[in-house]
C-alpha positions, 0 to 999 in steps of 0.5 A: 765442544760444548761446556755444560754446568751440571747441578743438582740438589740446590735446595734454596732456601732450605739448605743453600742461598742465592749468594752461594749460587752466584759464585758460579759464573754461568756465562762460561757455559753453553748449557745448564743441566739441573737434575732437580730439588730446586725447592722454589720456582724462583730458582728456575727463574734465576737459571732461565735468566742466565745466558746459557740454555737451561734444561731441568727436571723436578726432584722429590723435594720441589714445591708443586709449582716447580713440579708443574713447570718441569718434567720428571725426566727428559732426553736431549741431544748435545753434540750427537750424544743422547742425554737422559736427565732424571732426579733419582728419587724414582729408584729408591736412593738414586740407584743408577742401575735402576734409573737407566731402565727408565730410558732407552737408547741414551749415551749419558744419564745425569741424575741427582738425589743421592748428594754424592758425586758419581761417574760410572759406566753401566751397560755402556751408559755413562751415569753422572751425578754432580753431587749436591749443590747445597753441599758445595758440589757441582760438575762441568761436562764437556762434550765434543763430537768424539770426546766427553770429559767431566770435572767435579767442582767445589764452591 
């Protein structure tokens, strides 16, 4: 069973702070999946310095250096599940029905942008938005060989 921190819309330094980010104990996770809007590249360095593996994509509000260092979208495999990661600005206001069309053959899609926690199934794809970290929201995803569980969290 892999434990994954899902985080999006961090917005440091414009709408949140590192003090707020340090309230999450990253060492409890196997992965950090971040779906964009870090704002500055130092936030990526912070995540990469943590013990779990960092996997991220850029968002619409990110500075150029972030957009240069991270992809717009990506697909990863964890415990046999294909996971698509995207920020969400590519489809208006983060419409998951339109976003899943940007991927093929995935089991789970992680996205952000809307600042609203969401968990729904669309065309047999579990679409998860952890909400906005800058509004104290994130999520914990646990994936096993035949089990997936999600818990929304508040700071």
